[in-house]
C-alpha positions as CSV (number, residue, x, y, z in Angstrom):
1,P,112.4,16.8,21.4
2,I,116.0,16.8,20.2
3,F,117.5,16.8,23.7
4,S,114.9,14.5,25.4
5,S,116.1,11.5,23.4
6,V,119.8,12.0,24.3
7,Y,119.9,13.7,27.7
8,H,121.1,10.4,29.3
9,D,124.1,10.1,26.9
10,R,126.6,12.8,27.9
11,N,128.7,12.6,24.7
12,E,125.7,12.7,22.4
13,L,124.2,15.6,24.3
14,I,127.4,17.6,24.2
15,K,127.7,17.0,20.4
16,I,124.1,18.1,19.8
17,T,124.4,21.1,22.2
18,R,127.5,22.4,20.3
19,A,125.7,22.0,17.0
20,V,122.5,23.8,18.2
21,F,124.7,26.4,19.9
22,Q,126.4,27.2,16.6
23,I,123.2,27.1,14.6
24,V,121.4,29.5,17.0
25,M,124.1,31.7,18.6
26,F,126.2,32.8,15.6
27,P,123.2,34.2,13.7
28,A,121.9,35.6,17.0
29,F,125.3,37.4,17.5
30,L,125.2,38.7,14.0
31,L,121.6,39.9,14.3
32,V,122.3,41.7,17.5
33,A,125.4,43.3,16.1
34,V,123.6,44.4,12.9
35,C,120.6,45.8,14.9
36,Y,122.8,47.6,17.4
37,L,125.3,49.0,14.9
38,F,122.6,50.0,12.4
39,R,120.0,51.0,15.1
40,Q,119.7,54.6,13.9
41,D,119.0,53.7,10.3
42,L,116.7,50.8,11.1
43,M,114.6,52.8,13.5
44,Q,114.4,55.8,11.3
45,S,113.3,53.7,8.3
46,Y,110.5,52.0,10.3
47,Y,109.6,54.9,12.6
48,P,110.5,58.2,10.9
49,G,110.9,60.9,13.5
50,C,111.6,58.6,16.4
51,T,113.6,60.0,19.2
52,Q,117.2,59.2,20.0
53,E,116.0,57.7,23.2
54,T,113.9,55.2,21.3
55,V,116.8,54.4,19.0
56,D,119.2,53.8,21.9
57,A,116.5,51.7,23.7
58,F,116.1,49.5,20.7
59,G,119.9,49.0,20.4
60,L,120.3,48.1,24.0
61,L,117.3,45.8,24.1
62,M,118.6,43.9,21.1
63,I,121.6,42.9,23.2
64,N,119.1,40.9,25.3
65,F,118.4,38.6,22.4
66,I,121.7,36.8,23.2
67,S,120.2,35.9,26.6
68,V,116.9,34.9,25.1
69,C,118.8,32.5,22.8
70,L,120.9,31.0,25.6
71,F,117.7,30.7,27.6
72,F,116.0,28.8,24.7
73,I,118.9,26.3,24.3
74,F,119.6,25.6,28.0
75,S,116.1,25.7,29.3
76,T,115.2,23.1,26.7
77,I,118.0,20.9,27.9
78,L,117.0,21.3,31.5
79,T,113.3,20.5,30.6
80,A,114.4,17.4,28.8
81,M,116.3,16.4,31.9
82,H,113.1,16.9,34.0
83,K,114.7,19.7,36.0
84,V,111.5,21.8,36.1
85,R,112.0,22.6,39.8
86,M,115.4,24.1,38.9
87,L,113.9,26.1,36.1
88,N,111.2,27.4,38.4
89,L,113.8,28.4,41.0
90,F,115.8,30.3,38.3
91,A,112.6,31.9,37.0
92,G,111.6,32.9,40.6
93,I,115.1,34.5,41.2
94,G,114.8,36.4,37.9
95,L,111.3,37.6,38.8
96,V,112.3,38.9,42.2
97,A,115.5,40.5,40.8
98,N,113.6,42.1,38.0
99,I,110.9,43.6,40.2
100,A,113.6,44.9,42.7
101,L,115.7,46.4,39.9
102,N,112.7,48.0,38.3
103,I,111.6,49.5,41.5
104,T,115.1,50.8,42.2
105,L,116.2,51.9,38.7
106,I,113.1,53.2,36.9
107,P,112.3,56.2,39.2
108,T,115.8,57.5,38.6
109,Y,116.8,56.3,35.1
110,G,113.4,55.9,33.4
111,I,113.5,53.7,30.3
112,Y,117.3,53.0,30.7
113,G,116.6,51.7,34.2
114,A,114.0,49.3,32.8
115,I,116.5,48.2,30.1
116,V,119.2,47.6,32.7
117,A,116.8,45.5,34.8
118,T,115.9,43.4,31.7
119,L,119.5,42.9,30.6
120,V,120.6,42.0,34.1
121,T,117.8,39.6,35.0
122,Q,117.5,37.8,31.6
123,G,121.3,37.6,31.4
124,A,121.6,36.2,35.0
125,V,118.8,33.6,34.4
126,S,120.3,32.4,31.1
127,I,123.8,32.2,32.6
128,M,122.5,30.2,35.6
129,Q,120.8,27.8,33.2
130,T,123.9,27.5,31.0
131,F,126.3,26.9,33.9
132,Q,123.9,24.4,35.4
133,V,124.0,22.3,32.2
134,I,127.8,22.7,32.0
135,R,128.1,21.5,35.7
136,I,125.7,18.6,35.3
137,Y,127.4,17.2,32.2
138,Q,130.9,18.4,33.1
139,I,131.2,20.1,29.7
140,K,134.7,21.5,29.0
141,L,134.8,24.8,27.2
142,P,138.0,24.9,25.1
143,A,139.8,28.2,25.0
144,S,140.1,27.9,21.2
145,G,136.3,28.2,20.9
146,W,136.2,31.3,23.0
147,I,139.1,32.8,21.0
148,K,137.5,32.0,17.6
149,T,134.2,33.6,18.8
150,A,136.0,36.7,20.1
151,L,137.9,37.1,16.8
152,W,134.7,36.7,14.8
153,L,132.9,39.3,16.9
154,C,135.9,41.7,16.4
155,T,135.6,41.0,12.7
156,V,131.9,41.8,12.8
157,V,132.5,45.2,14.5
158,A,135.5,46.0,12.3
159,S,133.6,45.3,9.1
160,Y,130.9,47.6,10.2
161,F,133.4,50.5,10.7
162,G,135.1,49.6,7.4
163,L,131.9,49.4,5.4
164,N,130.7,52.6,7.1
165,Q,133.5,54.4,5.2
166,L,132.1,53.4,1.8
167,P,129.8,55.8,0.0
168,L,126.9,53.4,0.0
169,A,123.4,53.7,1.4
170,W,123.0,52.2,4.8
171,Y,120.9,49.3,3.5
172,W,123.7,48.3,1.1
173,Q,126.2,48.5,3.9
174,L,123.9,46.3,6.0
175,L,123.6,43.7,3.3
176,L,127.3,43.6,2.7
177,H,127.9,43.4,6.4
178,M,125.7,40.4,6.8
179,A,127.2,38.7,3.7
180,L,130.7,39.2,4.9
181,N,130.1,37.9,8.4
182,F,127.6,35.1,8.0
């Protein structure tokens, strides 16, 4: 509903999209980083005795959450613009690509093949939607925003390795990590 009332006003849509992007994507990046970096401890605490393959699968699949969030934001905008045909085209491309990748990768790589297929197809569909909105509204993406995001992501990863050196239980490290980077 937030986009449907402003999709005809380019400046207002850009302003709201930036706000929604910041509200959704920064916590999403932090959640993905925390789940990936603490995947061993998280999985062992919820599923004692789980295999390393399960731990790695969880970490890799959490990366897909970024695509899911992008999909959520930009598919909502495209729906508000009544671009359902475009959404269906992207979904169809993703479906065909996912089936083809699964058929190709799973026999050789097993669970990792399925993960790659998921990451590639979800990523591609969400990127297609994102670039379509950027193209339609001629949104400029300032380099300063990319640089700030990259620096923040580096800080997230660096704080993990720094906190990992402290003699604290993993859950205290996780809480400190989130507090420092949110």
